[in-house]
NUBA-110413 format. One record per residue (C-alpha): residue number from 1; x, y, z. Coordinates in nm, 4 decimals. Example, Ala and Ser with C-alpha at 12.3 -4.5 7.8 and 13.67 -1.06 7.14 Angstrom:
<atoms>
1, 1.2300, -0.4500, 0.7800
2, 1.3670, -0.1060, 0.7140
</atoms>
This chain:
<atoms>
1, 11.1960, 8.3243, 13.6571
2, 11.2438, 8.6135, 13.4192
3, 11.5472, 8.5592, 13.1986
4, 11.6872, 8.8201, 12.9626
5, 11.9896, 8.9404, 12.7685
6, 12.1412, 9.2807, 12.8437
7, 12.3981, 9.4987, 12.6685
8, 12.4952, 9.6482, 12.3352
9, 12.3830, 9.4706, 12.0216
10, 12.6049, 9.1692, 11.9618
11, 12.7589, 9.1984, 12.3095
12, 12.4644, 9.0982, 12.5289
13, 12.5125, 8.8931, 12.8437
14, 12.2570, 8.6607, 13.0069
15, 12.0752, 8.7946, 13.3120
16, 11.7935, 8.7228, 13.5525
17, 11.5571, 8.9476, 13.7478
18, 11.5640, 8.8925, 14.1242
19, 11.2795, 8.9356, 14.3736
20, 11.3605, 9.3082, 14.4121
21, 11.3484, 9.3623, 14.0336
22, 11.7263, 9.3966, 14.0138
23, 11.9160, 9.2569, 13.7169
24, 12.1703, 8.9893, 13.8037
25, 12.4547, 8.8703, 13.5820
26, 12.4376, 8.5019, 13.4776
27, 12.7413, 8.5020, 13.2482
28, 12.9499, 8.2898, 13.4902
29, 12.6787, 8.0245, 13.4790
30, 12.6027, 8.0172, 13.1050
31, 12.7445, 8.1910, 12.7979
32, 12.4165, 8.3063, 12.6454
33, 12.0540, 8.2102, 12.5896
34, 12.1258, 8.0233, 12.2672
35, 11.9757, 7.6827, 12.1747
36, 12.2535, 7.4823, 12.3444
37, 12.1649, 7.6497, 12.6764
38, 11.7868, 7.6681, 12.6446
39, 11.6946, 7.3436, 12.8148
40, 11.5517, 7.2209, 13.1426
41, 11.8898, 7.1158, 13.2831
42, 12.0164, 7.4743, 13.2625
43, 11.6866, 7.5995, 13.4042
44, 11.7197, 7.3710, 13.7052
45, 12.0773, 7.4905, 13.7554
46, 11.9638, 7.8543, 13.7590
47, 11.6797, 7.7736, 14.0019
48, 11.9314, 7.6482, 14.2565
49, 12.1344, 7.9716, 14.2549
50, 12.1378, 8.2253, 14.5340
51, 12.0560, 8.5257, 14.3180
52, 12.1886, 8.7695, 14.5784
53, 12.5339, 8.6247, 14.5195
54, 12.5312, 8.7217, 14.1523
55, 12.6747, 9.0558, 14.0318
56, 12.4277, 9.3377, 13.9814
57, 12.3729, 9.4888, 13.6359
58, 12.2646, 9.8452, 13.5646
59, 11.8888, 9.8366, 13.4991
60, 11.9202, 10.1120, 13.2398
61, 12.1232, 9.9052, 12.9953
62, 11.9730, 9.8048, 12.6618
63, 11.7732, 9.4838, 12.6652
64, 11.8481, 9.2508, 12.3781
65, 11.6161, 8.9779, 12.2494
66, 11.5560, 8.7332, 12.5330
67, 11.6689, 8.4399, 12.3171
68, 11.8901, 8.4338, 12.0096
69, 11.9874, 8.2115, 11.7156
70, 11.6965, 7.9639, 11.7191
71, 11.7107, 7.6948, 11.4525
72, 11.3425, 7.7599, 11.3848
73, 11.1341, 8.0753, 11.4212
74, 10.7856, 7.9467, 11.3469
75, 10.4728, 8.1609, 11.3287
76, 10.0984, 8.0971, 11.3193
77, 9.8642, 8.2941, 11.0956
78, 9.5041, 8.4003, 11.1554
79, 9.4779, 8.2414, 11.4991
80, 9.2234, 8.4868, 11.6425
81, 8.8801, 8.4847, 11.4764
82, 8.8402, 8.8641, 11.4835
83, 9.1765, 8.9066, 11.3097
84, 9.0763, 8.6605, 11.0374
85, 8.7533, 8.8547, 10.9887
86, 8.9241, 9.1949, 10.9635
87, 9.1520, 9.0583, 10.6873
88, 8.8513, 8.9141, 10.4992
89, 8.9804, 8.5621, 10.5560
90, 8.7980, 8.2509, 10.6671
91, 8.8955, 8.1127, 11.0061
92, 9.1429, 7.8320, 10.9311
93, 9.0360, 7.4705, 10.9786
94, 9.3873, 7.3842, 11.0912
95, 9.6785, 7.6103, 11.1839
96, 9.8461, 7.8232, 10.9187
97, 10.2157, 7.7628, 10.9810
98, 10.4958, 7.9692, 10.8290
99, 10.8544, 8.0685, 10.9042
100, 11.0195, 8.3929, 10.9997
101, 11.3928, 8.4208, 10.9453
102, 11.5843, 8.3918, 11.2748
103, 11.7918, 8.6853, 11.1476
104, 11.4930, 8.9170, 11.1972
105, 11.5108, 8.8856, 11.5777
106, 11.5911, 9.2104, 11.7626
107, 11.5546, 9.3514, 12.1128
108, 11.2149, 9.4474, 12.2569
109, 11.2839, 9.8206, 12.2451
110, 11.5021, 9.8381, 11.9344
111, 11.3935, 10.0460, 11.6369
112, 11.1658, 9.8909, 11.3749
113, 11.3098, 9.9808, 11.0346
114, 11.0866, 10.0405, 10.7313
115, 11.2754, 9.8808, 10.4375
116, 11.3425, 10.1067, 10.1396
117, 11.0877, 9.9377, 9.9123
118, 10.8221, 9.8879, 10.1796
119, 10.4866, 10.0654, 10.1584
120, 10.2732, 9.8566, 10.3939
121, 10.4571, 9.7735, 10.7155
122, 10.2263, 9.6452, 10.9892
123, 10.2335, 9.5430, 11.3560
124, 10.1105, 9.2264, 11.5304
125, 10.1294, 9.1829, 11.9084
126, 10.1701, 8.8134, 11.9887
127, 10.2790, 8.5651, 12.2526
128, 10.5747, 8.3471, 12.1605
129, 10.6791, 8.0268, 12.3325
130, 11.0288, 7.8798, 12.3546
131, 11.0839, 7.5064, 12.3288
132, 11.3007, 7.3445, 12.5982
133, 11.3503, 6.9869, 12.4746
134, 11.3304, 6.7856, 12.1551
135, 10.9668, 6.7383, 12.0546
136, 10.8292, 6.5052, 11.7888
137, 10.4851, 6.3462, 11.7584
138, 10.3882, 6.4747, 12.1016
139, 10.0414, 6.4542, 12.2510
140, 9.8426, 6.7700, 12.3134
141, 9.8046, 6.7014, 12.6864
142, 10.1839, 6.6640, 12.7186
143, 10.2746, 6.9776, 12.5210
144, 10.3660, 7.1946, 12.8211
145, 10.6322, 6.9423, 12.9198
146, 10.8323, 7.0729, 12.6229
147, 10.7873, 7.4468, 12.6865
148, 11.0636, 7.6442, 12.8567
149, 10.8758, 7.9718, 12.8756
150, 10.6928, 8.2563, 12.7033
151, 10.7669, 8.6084, 12.5789
152, 10.6188, 8.8944, 12.3783
153, 10.6727, 8.8989, 12.0019
154, 10.5866, 9.1768, 11.7577
155, 10.5318, 8.9855, 11.4334
156, 10.6181, 9.2795, 11.2068
157, 10.4747, 9.2180, 10.8588
158, 10.5174, 9.3786, 10.5186
159, 10.1705, 9.3188, 10.3757
160, 10.2440, 9.3684, 10.0062
161, 10.5375, 9.1281, 10.0258
162, 10.3278, 8.8834, 10.2277
163, 10.0135, 8.8956, 10.0147
164, 10.1084, 8.9983, 9.6622
165, 10.4574, 8.8661, 9.5966
166, 10.4025, 8.5039, 9.5035
167, 10.2160, 8.3644, 9.8014
168, 10.5143, 8.3067, 10.0288
169, 10.4448, 8.4703, 10.3657
170, 10.8084, 8.4352, 10.4741
171, 10.9065, 8.7227, 10.2413
172, 10.6763, 8.9621, 10.4221
173, 10.7686, 8.8372, 10.7670
174, 11.1486, 8.8265, 10.7696
175, 11.2904, 9.1775, 10.7270
176, 11.5922, 9.2708, 10.9364
177, 11.3885, 9.4071, 11.2307
178, 11.0683, 9.2082, 11.1923
179, 11.0987, 8.9973, 11.5098
180, 11.1316, 9.1858, 11.8403
181, 11.1366, 8.9346, 12.1287
182, 11.1229, 9.0103, 12.5003
183, 11.1863, 9.1958, 12.7244
184, 11.2311, 8.8634, 12.8997
185, 11.1600, 8.4950, 12.8771
186, 10.9139, 8.4117, 13.1542
187, 10.9267, 8.0518, 13.2701
188, 10.5901, 7.8788, 13.2565
189, 10.5674, 7.8325, 13.6340
190, 10.5136, 8.2094, 13.6680
191, 10.1995, 8.2060, 13.4529
192, 9.8868, 8.1011, 13.6415
193, 9.6478, 8.0767, 13.3467
194, 9.7811, 8.0645, 12.9916
195, 9.4290, 8.0923, 12.8594
196, 9.3426, 8.4226, 13.0209
197, 9.6280, 8.6544, 12.9208
198, 9.5478, 9.0006, 12.7870
199, 9.7424, 9.1365, 12.4886
200, 9.7477, 9.4984, 12.3715
201, 9.9296, 9.7290, 12.1319
202, 9.9173, 10.1092, 12.1428
203, 10.0322, 10.3133, 11.8441
204, 10.1190, 10.6757, 11.9188
205, 9.9341, 10.6488, 12.2524
206, 9.6130, 10.5193, 12.0892
207, 9.4920, 10.1639, 12.1371
208, 9.5114, 9.9577, 11.8193
209, 9.5017, 9.5953, 11.9314
210, 9.3314, 9.4270, 12.2250
211, 9.2884, 9.0546, 12.2757
212, 9.2925, 8.7655, 12.5187
213, 9.4345, 8.4170, 12.4805
214, 9.0903, 8.2736, 12.5580
215, 8.9986, 8.3870, 12.2045
216, 9.2687, 8.1883, 12.0249
217, 9.1327, 7.9487, 11.7623
218, 9.4091, 7.6956, 11.8295
219, 9.5539, 7.7006, 12.1808
220, 9.9198, 7.6698, 12.2767
221, 9.9095, 7.2965, 12.3442
222, 9.7310, 7.2172, 12.0198
223, 9.9803, 7.4243, 11.8207
224, 10.2841, 7.2532, 11.9728
225, 10.1381, 6.9076, 11.9171
226, 10.0265, 6.9934, 11.5632
227, 10.3619, 7.1333, 11.4526
228, 10.5479, 6.8366, 11.6036
229, 10.3616, 6.6022, 11.3674
230, 10.5375, 6.7624, 11.0702
231, 10.8803, 6.8651, 11.1987
232, 11.0996, 6.7995, 11.4979
233, 11.1063, 7.0901, 11.7406
234, 11.4386, 7.1508, 11.9125
235, 11.5506, 7.3395, 12.2246
236, 11.5546, 7.7123, 12.1610
237, 11.2965, 7.7015, 11.8814
238, 11.0533, 7.9939, 11.8909
239, 10.6839, 7.9644, 11.8030
240, 10.4817, 8.2855, 11.7896
241, 10.1137, 8.2126, 11.8153
242, 9.9025, 8.4688, 11.6292
243, 9.7646, 8.8175, 11.6785
244, 9.4257, 8.9631, 11.7777
245, 9.2326, 9.2140, 11.5699
246, 9.3425, 9.5738, 11.5187
247, 9.6248, 9.5521, 11.2662
248, 9.6775, 9.8319, 11.0162
249, 9.5762, 9.6122, 10.7230
250, 9.2340, 9.5623, 10.8800
251, 9.1475, 9.9315, 10.8938
252, 8.9462, 10.1168, 10.6290
253, 9.1460, 10.2529, 10.4638
254, 9.4531, 10.0523, 10.5731
255, 9.6811, 10.2461, 10.8071
256, 10.0386, 10.1231, 10.8021
257, 10.3411, 10.2120, 11.0113
258, 10.5156, 10.5399, 10.9334
259, 10.8493, 10.7008, 11.0150
260, 10.8382, 10.8308, 11.3726
261, 10.5572, 10.6067, 11.4954
262, 10.5913, 10.4690, 11.8470
263, 10.4467, 10.1412, 11.9716
264, 10.3903, 9.9953, 12.3174
265, 10.3065, 9.6253, 12.3417
266, 10.1874, 9.4679, 12.6665
267, 10.0984, 9.1134, 12.7675
268, 9.9931, 9.0032, 13.1152
269, 10.2874, 8.8465, 13.3053
270, 10.5242, 8.9020, 13.0107
271, 10.6026, 9.2740, 13.0439
272, 10.6072, 9.5307, 12.7652
273, 10.7927, 9.6410, 12.4554
274, 10.8467, 10.0018, 12.3481
275, 10.9745, 10.0639, 11.9971
276, 11.0058, 10.3428, 11.7446
277, 10.9607, 10.3145, 11.3693
278, 11.2254, 10.4665, 11.1436
279, 11.2977, 10.4684, 10.7712
280, 11.5899, 10.2707, 10.6358
281, 11.8729, 10.5054, 10.5466
</atoms>
């Protein structure tokens, strides 16, 4: 299933894509894709629906973030070897785990805003996973039992704030528009091979990032198990899993996002994001 949220910002309704690529309204079934509804019981309920009986939604409406208000928005740093190399960093011996503020989550095609004091805003195409049940001390080979689905994340990063402002990555990762999610949450049953998904990001119609999940240093299952040893994961939690090479910081000289830039992010099975970069007014 492909689950999404559609409508004006703050007024989105839950929806699903049917077999003819039509949007169908789920608001009579659930209120929203918030943590209290992001669980396997709700998923099973949706699976049993006759989608043709649900009201149609105009496909041209704005798509909001596919999930909203997670208790945790967790991110993984330097999880592709080539990305670690381009940032002059050693490949980590165990995952680098940090937080993004849940307030940074926006829709997949919403504008990315350059904050007033930002000089080094950067892009990172990633795959995020959404947790579907409480997870603590879980085994690696059982990790997928706790995953509801996957989506695209652009882990927008302010490099000066991340690198030079006291060592706390969260400051460079949590601006108001630093977490586009979507266009939809794809349930794991629709993904044949998690470890052969292509990721890409084009900036102004030129390829900047290309990668494949086969090149991850720590795979999805390892990450879920690892994180669950330190904190309890809850339904609706988002974990974004690292970016391949090609970020602006890795170029010589660095080439950061500018007013008017346009990005297209694509991941196999997960769709695409299209966003524009604008200055904060």
